[in-house]
N, C-alpha and C positions, 0 to 999 in steps of 0.2 A: 380473612383471607390467607393470613399465614398459615393458619391450622386449617384448611381447606388443600394449600400447598402440600403440607409436608402429610396429607392424607391420602395424597392422590400419588405423591412419591414413595408413600410404605406401600400403600400398594402395588403400585407397579414394579418395586423391588421387589417384592413377595410372591409376585408373577413369574417374576422371571425367576429367583430363585429355586422355587418349585419345578419349575417347565425343568430347567437345569437337572435339579434332584430326579426328579422320574425319569429323566436322560441317563445320567450316573448310575444311579441305583443300582440297574440291573448288571454292570459293568463293575461294580464294586460285588456285588456279590456273587459273580460270576468267576472273578479273580481269588476269592475269597475259596470258592468251593475247589477250583482248580489249585491251588497251590495247599488245599487240607490242612487252613486256619480256623479254629474252632471260631467262633461269634456265638459270645456273651455278650447281654449289653450293659456290661459294666465296659466291657472295650470295646463295644460298638463304636460309639458317639466317638471318642478318638481319635480309632484308627478311619473312620468315615472324615474325618477333618483335615486328618494327613493325607486322605486318598485324594480328597479334592482340590487339598494346596499341588499336591502332586501332580496332578490334571491340568490347573489352573497353570503351571509353569508349565509344561507342555505346550498348552494351546497358547500361549505367548511366546512361547519363544519360536513353533512354527509361525505364528504370525508376524515375526520380527522378520524372517528370512524374505 
């Protein structure tokens, strides 16, 4: 039962993260393209993580109002 619950939570969380990624990734690429920042595979993951933190903070502050 515990393993089943963990599996359900993992699938639910993964689906939420993937839908969020599909929504945010085009915005992320557009921001990089507009500001003419070169995207290499080495700096992509770190900058995407920072971008997600910034977007998360902005959406949290909007929801607090």
